[in-house]
N, C-alpha and C positions, 0 to 999 in steps of 0.2 A: 633663353633657358638658363636659370641659375642652378648649379649643381655642386655637390661636394665631389672630392676626388673619386670615391667609390661609385656614386651614382653617375658621374660623367663617364667612367669606364663602361658601366652597363649600357649607357645610352649609345656610346660609340660601337660597342659590340653589336647592339641591336640594329644600328644604322648601316653596318658594313654590307655591301651588295652581294648578291648571289653571283654564280660563275658567269652569267651572261646578262646581268642587270646593268642599268645605267650607273655610271660612276657616282661616287659620293665624296663631297668635299666638306670637312668639318673644321670650323674655326673654333679654337679653344682659347679664351682669354682669361688671364688671371694675374694679379699683382705679384711682385717678386716674392718668392717663397711659398706660393700657394699650391705648388705641386704639379706644375705643368710637365716638366721633364720626367718626373716620376710616373705620371700618367702615360707618357709615350713609352717609357721603359716597360710598363705593364703590358701595353699592347704588343711590344716587340717580343716579350717573353711568352705570350699566349700563341701557341701554334697548334694546328690540327683540330679535328672534330672534338677531341676531349675538352679543350679549352674554349673553343668557339663552335658550338654545335651547328651544323648546317652550313658552315662557311669553309671554303677550301683553304688550304695552307698557302696563303699568298706570300710572295717574296716581300721581305721587309727592306725598305730602302731609307736609310737615315740621311737627313739633310740638316746639319747644324749650322744655322745662319751665322755669318760673321766668322766662321772658322776658315782656315787657310784653304783657298781653292774651291770650296763648295763641293758638290758631287762630281764624279767623273763625267766628262763630256758625253761619253757614249750612253750613260745612264739616262740622259735627258730624252733620248729617242727610243726608249724601250717600247715594245709593242705588246708584250704579254701583261696580263693583269698583275698589279702590285699594290702594296700598301705603303704609301709614302708617309714617313714620320718626320715632319718639318718642325724643328725646335727653334724658338727664339727669333721669329721672323722680324721682330723690332730691331734686331742687330744688323739686318741685311742692308747693304748699300744699294745704290740705284742699279748698278750692273747686275748684282745678284738677284735683285727683285725682278728684273727683266727675264733672266734665265728661269727663275722659279715660276713666273707667270706662264711662260711657254710650256713648262711641264704640266702645270695644273690645268691649263686650257686644253691640253692634249690627252687628258686621262682616258685610257681605254675602258671599254665596258668591262665590268667586273672589278675595276680598280677603285681605290679609295685613297684619300689623303687627309691627314690630320695635321693642322697648322696651329702652333701655339705662339702666343705673344703676350707681352705686357702692354695693356692699353695705355698706361700712363707714359710709355716711352715710344709710342709710334711717331714717326716723323710727320705723318698727316693724321690728326686725330680721327678715329673711327674707321680708317681705311688701312687694314693690315698689310695689303699689298700695294699701297699707294694708288696713284691715278695714272692713266684714265681708267674707267670701268673695265672689268675683265670681260673677255669674250669666251663663251662656253659653247663651242660647236656641238659637243656631245651631250649638251644639256644635263650636266650632273646635278644631283640634289645637293644644294648648298645649305648647310646647317651651321648654327652658332651656339656655343655653350660658354657660360661664364662660371669659373670655379668660385666657390664661396668659402669663406673661412670656416674653421671647425667651430661647432657649438661647444658649450661647456661639457656636455656628456662625452663628446669625442676627445676633448682635452683630458677629461678624467681617465679615459681608457689609455691614452698615451702616457699619462703620469703613472698609472698603475704598472704599465709595461716598463717604464724607465726606473721607477723608484721602488716598485713592489708594493703590494697592498698595505704592508705594515711599515713602509719606509718613508712616511711623511706625506702620503697621498691623502691629505685631509680635505674636507670641503673648503676650508678657508684657503688652503694653498691652491687648490684647483681654480677656485673663483678668482683669486688674485692673478694666477698665470693667464687665465682667459682674458681678464681685463687688460693686463699690461701688454699682451702679445696681439690683442685683437683677433685671436684665434688663427693667425697665419701659421700654417703647419710647420714651415721651416724654422720660424722663430720659436714656436712652441718646443720643437725638438731640441734646438740649440740651447734654449733657456733651461730645459730639463737637464741637459747634460751638465750645465754649470751648477745647477742646484744640487745635483747628485754628487758633485765633487766638493761641496762645501765641507769645511771642518770647523767645529765639530759636526757631527752627523746632523743632517737636516731633519727637523722635527715637524715641519708642516705649518709654520706660521706665515702670515702675509709679510711680516717684517723680514723674514729670512728670504722670501722670494725677492723683495725689493733689494736686499743686500747682495744678491747674486750678481747684480750689475747687468750690463747690456751685452748680448752676444756679439762677438767681433764682426761676424758677417753682416748683421743688421747695422752696426755702427759704421762700417765701411761704406755701406750702401747709402745711408742717409747723409753722412758727411761728404761723400763724393758729390751727391746731388746738390748739397748746400754750397759746396765750394765752386760748383759749376756756375753759380749765379755771380753777377758782378758784385763787387764790394758794396756798392750803394744799395743793392737790393737784399743783401743777406740779413739785415736787421729784422725783416719781417719774419724770417724763419727763426731767428733768435727769440723774437717776441713770442712766437708760438711755443717755443721750448720753455720759456719762463711761465707763460700762462698755463701750460701743461694740461690742455684740454680744448676741444673745439669751441671756438668763439665766433661771434659775428665779425664782419669785415671792419666796421667802425672801431670796435674795441681792439682788434688786432693791430690796426694801423696806428691807433692812439698809443698803444703800448710800445710799438716800434719806434715812435718818435719821428717818423719819416714825413709826415704831412700827407694831405689827401692825395695830391697828384702822384707824387713819387711812391706813396704807399700802395695806391691802386696798381701802378705799373709793377712794383715789386711783387705784389700778390699774384698778378697774372703770370709773371715769369716763374715764380715758385711753383705754381700749379702746372705750368707747361713742362717744367723740368722734373715734376713729381717729387720735389723737395717737400711740398705740402700737398694735402688732399682736401676733399670736401666730404668728410664722413657723413654729414647730414646737410640737407639743403640749407644754404645760407650760413653754414658754420664751417670754419676752416681750422685745420690742425694737422697732426701726423696720422698717416694711415695706420701705423703701429704706435700706440701710445708710448711704448718703451723707448722709442727713438728720441723722444724729447730729452731724456737724460743724457744721451750721447751728445746731442747738440749743445745742451746747456753747459756741459763740462768743458766745451771748447771756446766758450765766449769769454773774452778777456774780462778780468775782474771788475774794473771800473765801468765797463760797458754793461756788464751783468747787473751791477748795483743800480745803474740808471734804469735799466729795463724793469727791475723789481719795483723801483720807486714809481715809475709810470703805471705799472700793473696795479699797484696798490691803489692809486688814484682812480684807475678805471673801475676796479671792483667796488670802490667806495660809492660809485654812482649807480650801482645796481639796486634794485628793489625786489625783495629785501636784501640787505647787505650781509654777505658772509664774512663776519668780522674775524673769524678764525683764520680764513685765507688772507684777509687784508693784513692781519697781524704778522703772519709768516713772511709776506712780501716786504713789510716795513723792516722786519728783523734782518732779512737778507740784504736789504738796501743799506743797512747800517744806521737806520734812524731809530735810536733807542726810545726816545720819548713817544713817538707815534706808535711804535711797536707796543709799548706797555699800555697806552690808552686803548689801542685796538684789542689787546688781550682782555682788558677790563670790560669793554663793551661785549666782546664775544662771550665771556663768562656770564655777564648779566643777562644776555639774551638766552643763553642755554638754561640758566636758572629759571627765568620767567616761563619758559616752555616745559619745565620739568625734566630737562636733560642734564641731571645733576652729575652723572658720571663723566659726561663730556666736559663739563666745566671743571671738574676735579682734575682730570688728566691735563688739561691745558694749564691750569694754575699751578699744579705741582711742577710741571716741566719748567714753567716760567720762573717760579720762586727758587728752583734749584740752580738757576743760573747765577754765577758769581757777580758781585758788584751791582746788584739791583739797588737803585737809590732808596734811602729810608722812606721817603714820602710814598714811593710806589709800593714798597713792601707794606706800609701801613694801610694802603687801599686794597691791595690784592689779598693779603693774608686773611682778613676777616671774611672776604668773599669765598675763599677756599674753605675756611672752617664752616661757614654757613651751609655750603653745598655738601660738605662731607658729613655733617651731622644729619642733614635731611636725607642724603643719599645712602650709599652703602659703605661698608668698611674699606679703609685704605691704610695699610701700614705706613706707606710713604708719607701720607698726609700727617699722621701722628708725629712722625720723625721731624718733618718740616716745621710743624707748629711748635713742637717741644724746643726746637732750636730758636725759632723766632721770638718766643716769649722771654728768652734770656737776653734779648737785645735791649739794653738800658736806654737806647736812644728812642725807643718807641714811646709815643704819648701814653700816659697811664690808662686812659680810657680804651685805647686800641689794645694795649697789652691785656687788660682785664677781659675784653671781649674775646680775644684769642684764647685766653686761659679758660674761659667759660666753655668755648667750643671744644677745646682739647679735653677738658674734663668730661663733657658729654660723650665724646667719642670713646674715651677710655672706659667709661661705664657701659655705654649702650652697644657699641660695635665691637670693642676689643675684649670686654669682660674683665678688665683690670680694675676691679672696683675699689680696693683700698687706695690705690694711687689716684684714681679718678675722683674719689671723695675728697681727698686732700686738695687736689687742684681746684675743685669746685668751691671749697670753703675759702681758699685764697681769692678766687675770682669774685665771690660774693663780697668779700671785704674790700677788694680793689675798686669795685664798681659802685659800692653803696653811696658814695658822695659825688660821683661824676656821671653815672649812667643808671638812674634808678630803675629804668625798664629792664636793662640787662641784669642788674642786681637781682631783680625779681625773678628773672629766668634762672639764674644760678641757684637762688634759694628754692625755687620750684623743683629743680632737679634733685635737691637734697630732701625733698618731701617724699619721693617714691621709696617704698620700703622693701623692694624686692631682694636687695643684696644683703649678705650676712654682715654681722659685726656692729650694727647700730640698732638700738632699741626703738620700739614704736613711739615712745614718748619723745625721743629726739626728733623723729620725723614730724611729729605733731607740732613741736616747737618751731621747726623751720617753716611749717605751713603758716603759722601766725605771722612770721616775719615776711614771707613771700606775699601774702595777701596785702599786707600794709604797703610793701614796696610797689606792688602792681597798681594799687589804688593811687599812690603818690605819683606814679609815672603818667597816669592818664592814657596809657597805651592799651587799646582794647585787645590787641593780639596778645600782649603780655598777661592781661587779665584772663584771657582764654587759656593760655599756657598753664597758668597757675591752677585754674579750674580743672583742666584736664588731669593734672597731677593730683589734685584734691580728690577727684573721682577715683583715681587708682588707689590712693591711700584709704579712702573711706570704704570702697568695695572690698579691699583686701581683708579688713577685719570685720566686715559685715556691719558697718555703721548703719543704724536705722535710717539715716538721712541720705544714704548713698544713692538710691534710685532717684530721689528728688534732685540731687546734684547732676546726675546723668541727663535729666530732662532740661537742665539749664544750659547745656552745651549748645552754642550757636551754629547748629548744623546747616542752617539756611543762609548764613552770612555770605555776602558778596565779596568780602575781603578775603583774598586767597590765604593770607597768613592766619586769619582767624579760623577759616575753614580747615586749614591743615592741622591746627591745634585741636579743633573739635573732632576731627577724624582720629587723632591720637587718643583723645579722651574716650571715644566710643570703643576703640580697640583695647584700651586699658580696662574699660568696664567689662568687655567680653571676656578677656583673659581671666579677670577676677571671678566673673560669673561661672566660668568653667570650674575653677577650683572650689567655689562654694557649692556647686551642684545645681545651679539654675540653668540647666541645659536647654530648656524651652525658650529662654530669652536670648541665648547666645547667637542663634542664627540671625535674628533681626539686627542685633548690634553689629555683628561682623559684616552683614550685607551692606548696611549703611556706612560703616566705617571704611570698608574696602573701596566702595564706590567713591566716597569722598577723598580717600587717599590717592586713588588713581587720577581723579579729576584735578587735584591740586598738586600732583607730582611729589608724592612722599613714599618712595619705594621701601624705605626701612619700615614704615608703619604697615605697608601692604604685606611685607614678608612676615612681620610679627603676627599679623592676623592669620596668615596661612599656618603658622605654627600652632596657633590656638585651635584651628580646625582639626589638626591632627590629634590634639588632646581630647577634643570633643568626640571624635570618631572612636578613640580608644575606650573612653568611659561609657559611651552609649552602645557599644558592641558592634560598631560598623567596621569589622575587621577585614572584610574581603578586600584584598589589594592594598591594605594599609601598610604592610611592610615595604612594598614597592614604592608607595607614595612617600614614606619616610626617607628611604634611600635616595629617591629622586630629589627630594627637598634638600637633603644633606649635600648632594652633589651641586645643586643650584646655588647653595649658600656656602660653598666651600671656603670662601674668604671671610666668612662671618660666623666663627664658631659659636658665639653666644646666641645668635638668633637661630642657629640650627639645634640648640639644646633641646627644644621641645621634641624635635624629630628623633634625636638620639635617645631620649627618655622613652618615648613610645615604642621605638624599635627594640629597646632593651626589655621593656615590659612584655612585649609580644614574645620575645625569645625565651623569657622565663616560663611563660604559660605554655609555649609550644615545646618545651623541653630542650630547646637549643641552648643548653647551658654553656657550651663551649664559646658561643658568640655573645651570650647575654652580658657577661661582665664587661666585655670590650665595648659594647654599645653603651652600657650604663656609665662607663668611665669616659664617654665622649671620644672613644678611640684615640685618646692621647692628644686631641686637638685643643683641649681647653682644660684648665685646672678645675676639677670638680669642687675644690674648696671655695671657689669663687662663683659657683652656680647660684642663680637666684634661689632664695630660701625654699619656695614651694617645690621647685624642681629638685633641689638637693635632697629635700625630705622624702620625696617620692622615690628618687633613685636609691636612697639609703634603705627605704622600706623594702624595695625589691632585692637589694643585695643581702639584707638580713634574712629575707625569706629563702634566698638561694643558699645561704650558709646553713640555715636550719635544715633544709632539705638534704644537705650533704653531711648532716650531723656535726657541723662545726659550731657547736653551741657557744664556746668561749669567744670565738671570733664574732659571732652574731651579737652577743651581749655587748662587746666592746663597740661595735658599730652602732648599736642602739643608743648607748650612753653618749657617744660623740655627736650623733645626729640630733638627739633630743636636746642637747645643750644649745645647739645653734638655733633651734626653733624657740626654745624657752627664752634665750637672750633677745631674740627679735620681738617676742610677745604677740605675734600675729597667730593666734591659736587655730584658726581654721586651716592653716597650712600644716598642722600636725596630722591631718586626716589620713594621709597615705602612709604615714610612718607608724602611728600609734599601735594598731593591732599587732604588727610584727615585732615592734620593739618590746611590747609587753610580754609576748610569748617568749622572746629570746631571753629576757631577764628572769622570768619565772623558771624556764628550763635550766638556766644557769644557776638557779638557787638563790637569786636575788629578788625574792618576792616583795620585799619592803620597797625597793626602788620602783618596782612595777606598779605597786599600789599608789605610790606618790605620783607617778606619771599620770595615772588615770584620774587621780584627784585634781592635779594641776590642770589637766586637759579640760575637765568639767568646769573648774573655776574660771579658767581663761575664756572659755566660750560664753559663760554667763547666760544671758538671755538673747544673744545675737542670733540672727536668722541665717544659719549656715547648714543647709540640709545634709550635705555630704559629710561635714565634720560631726554632726549630731549622730548620723548613722554609724560613723567610725567610732564614736565614743561608746555607743551601745555594743558594738563589735568588740572593742577593747575590754569592756566589762565582762563580756561573755568569755573571752580568752582567759582573763584573770580568774573568773569563777570556775572554768573547766579545769584549769591546771593547778590551782592553788588551794583546792578544798582539802581539809584534813581527811585522813584515811577513813575515820569513823563516820564522816559525813559525806563520803564519796558519792553515793548514789544521789542524795538530795542535791549536792553541788552540781552534778552532771545534768540533772533535770532543770535546775535553775539556769545553768549555762545554755541548755537547749532553748529555753524560753527567750533568753536574751538574744541568742543567735537568730531566732525566728523574728524577733522585733527588728533586728538589724536588716534581715532579709526583706521584710515588708517595707522598711524605709528605703532600701535600695531599689526595690521594685517600683516605688512611687516616683523615683527621680526621673527616668529609669537608668539603672546601671546593672545590666544583666550579668556581667562577670562577677561583680561584687555580690550580687544577689545569689548567684550559684554557689560562691564560696561560703557565704554565711549559711545558706540552706544546707550545704554539705556539713558545716559545723554542727548545726542543730541535729541532723540525722546521726552524725557520729556520736554525739553526746547521748542521744536516746538509746542507741544500740549499746553503747558502753554501760549505760545505766541498767539496761535490761540484762546484760551479762553479769553486772555486779549483783543484781537481784537473783540471778540464777546460781550464784555461789562462786563467782570468780571470773577472771578474764578468759576469753575464748582462746583456744589453742591456735597458734599461728599456723596457717595453711600455706604450703610452699607453692601449690598450683592447683587449679581446678581440675587438672588432668590427673592428679594424684589421688590416692585413696585416703588422705588424711581426713580425719573426722572433723566436720565443721562444728561451730557452736550451734546449740539447738535453736530452732526458730521459734520465737515466742508468738503466742496468739494474741498478745496484748495489742489493742487497737493502735496505741501510740507507736509501738514498734513497727507494726505493719505500715502505718503511714510514713514512718521514717524510711522504710525500705523503698516505698513508692517515690518519696522525695529524692532519695539517693539515685534511683534510676533516672528520674527527671534531670537531676544535676549532671549525671554522666552524659546524657543526651545533649543538654545545653552546652556543656563544655565541648563536646564533639562538633556541634553546629558552629560554635565560635572558632574552632580550630585550636583549642587549648588541649593539645595532645597529652601533656603531662598530667593535667588536672583530670582529664577523662579517664586515663589509665588508673590514677590513684582512686577515683570514685568507684570504678568497676572492681578494683582489687578489694576495697572495703566491702562492697556489695557481695562479692564471692565468699567472704568469710561467713556470711549469713544465709546465702542462697546457693549453695553448691549444687543442689539437685537440679536447679534450673539452668546452670551453666556447664555442668560436667557432661561426660559422655555416658549415655545409658549403656547398661551391660549388653554385650553382643554387638555393639555398633563397630564397624570397621575402623581401624586405626588410621591416622593421617599419614599414610605411607608416602605419598608423593606430594602432598600439599602441606603448607604450614598449618599447624594447629592454631586455634584462637590464641593460646598463650604464647606460642612461638611468634605469631604475628605481632602481638602486643609488645613483647620484649624486643623484637626486631625494630619496631617503630621507634621505641625509645632509644635504642642503641644508635640508630641512624641520626637521631636528634643530637647525639653527642654525650648522653649520660653514660657514666661508668657502670660496671656491673654492680658495684655496691649501691650506687644511687638508684639504679633500676630496682634492686632488691628492696630498698627502703620504700620505694613508691608502691610496689606491687605486693608487699608483705611476703616476699620470697627470701630464700637464702641466696647469697652470692653464687654458691655452687649450682643451684638450680638455674639461675640466670645464665651462667656459663654454659650449661647443658642445652638450654633453649636456643641460645645464639649459635652454638655449634650445629644443632639440628637444623636451624633455619639456613645456615650457610651451606650445609651439605645438600639440603633439598633444592635450594635455588641455584647452586653453583656459584654463589657470590665468593669473591676472593678476599673481601674485607668486610668489616662491619658497615662501613659507609656504602659499600656496593649493594647492600641489601635494599637501599632506597630505590634501585632500579629493578627490583624483583618483586612486583606487587603480589600479594597473596590475598587470602580472604579477609573481609572486613571483620574486625573483632566485634564480639557481641556487645 
């Protein structure tokens, strides 16, 4: 029976005899440190019916084998029932074993004995009490239990007790502790004590666990067992320490260098002395993996190097070969050339199987080693760069490459290739676009005459238009050069790379030929390099399609692109596709759980701020709509992880549009206008006009409200001319929206009513266009705009603006309700907008729409005469104000949203806090009230 310490104790308690029952003899075996003595102490401490129900309070008689004198002579002939606790019987000599056998053979009825031992240290394997066989005249029940190591969950509990739940008790640390200790309780406890004493404080990484070292108790045990072997046999234990894991007999003996006959004898002696164990059938190593470190540290240096050399040869004969492990053994053996060749093979193997991060880590560590020969650096550095560009961001890789390209001894072709990959990393992973652009230009020039295929790759990188500072016609010029260079190279993968970037360029500005280019991508290519570039082209197309408004086509492009990226090992492309999915969800109104998805993506891509930009943008847009203005700006500015001035142009324009809208809502008109001019300049310099879609309506409003109608009109005119006849549904809807804003806010006073009605018509056209895409949030905003203009026109026709109403709960007279069909339709549309905003979760927008509705429909929203007041519950207005206050809006911002005065808002918040018992504005979030109408 195999048991843990706790289950063994329960088994022993259940097995103890009754007062007049046959005696019980229980053998408990367990390796050193597995808790045998602790188990006996538990039994010794349990006394009386409370601890052992139904069992009499037996006398406890300790017998610690190997101790001076053993038990008193008279105790051997006791005749009353007793519980014998016999510890470490493997330490007993022949005389003590004879005395112990007499005691156990003469156990009285009602007595029991628990005998513990280490099976690996028994003089006669399998016989705890030696031979000959025992005689049991009283026929006791003889049981056997074997203690098992702790599982990972038990190690976790021990770590939590030792370190505290927040003291570094991470999954990574627990797994590593369990692996290195083999779950042996004593070793676990000792290692945790060493980990707890580390300075600086333990944070829970596997590296910190390894750095803690070997507990002295374990080191003493394994070293004493190793030293007990004869000098000619010790190398088999040393070899096991260098191999650092269970291996077969032939490999172990080959690594030891002993030869077959001596090696077999040495292995048998090592097993007999418990210096080594057989953790799995036919595999030999240490019972506790951590013991290998203690032994390895005592092996003389020259001997250890020979062991590493032989181990590298042994591992090189395996199929498949673990070249990373082979490289480490060659390095430890001092064989530099073989180490570097093995590193190269390891990195190539990892790259071929898509394990780019593993290759990056190995190559970074290798190239950071001083005095690497130039020839080796010339082979390894391009391999590092290639993996880094395909994989994920690495700051250290950029630093290493930046240093290597300064090496004048490198061949020009190698230096140009490294510069190419450095430029790609700076642009794509690091977001350092101006620097990356300059590096790519130099790389293209360096490679033009020596490596036409790579020159085409550098030129292709200069084709993509996403980053600010370079105009569309410059990118188109680089496209012509890249196509020519790719054709000259005859390299199909390079042709595909150029095509993938051509797709990105054409789709960005809605080139009529863009979709034909997408169809040319070799998605069924059997060449992994071509397929990887095709995957990138598909994901480029999907990203551009999202910005253009072709939402129905995005899913197919991303599905195919992500599947191809995963199959060919392109994690950067995979992650960029996930960012596109977040944008798609935002625009198509799939907001449920979207904030959490964004934050999870940001966490996952924490070391890639540029690739996380989509998530930051969507999270910020959600915060604006939900009224969480305190957080919105932080998200839109990428929480300081990335310079927003280097954001890809479409992302920067969309973020700027949201920031302008936020400033306008806060009545910061001058700030909004300055942001509008600055953001518009970036888009205009780039010349990719579909990317103005998320900026234009808000920029136009900001400038008109700031009194700069001329610039606003120029914006709209340039936007229209820039779009021309291109097929960009989202941008065309935004253009109509921008014209509506301009018409609403810029009409002369004498033509005010006609201007409002014309604006309402334009808003309606924009809403219809957004409905067709579909973009429900934009549709609701433009529908709200149409209704607002109709209601304002109706008020103008009635002789002036409606009086501002502070709250529907007050007696302020509303504007008269017109019977005009257009006005009634506008009211219905406004109600529909408020509901759509609510369904989306756009708290701020819903509150604003309801507030506008109340200015014309107070009778439907107010309290009828004679109705009881909201004495104990929040009134609808109090609930609405509280909801916005919880979101982070100030009193003045709430007042502007709900058409109230700041004083009225203050009164509503005070009333809500009094009725709910909230101690602060934020605390109102935990005091739900009635749903606002």
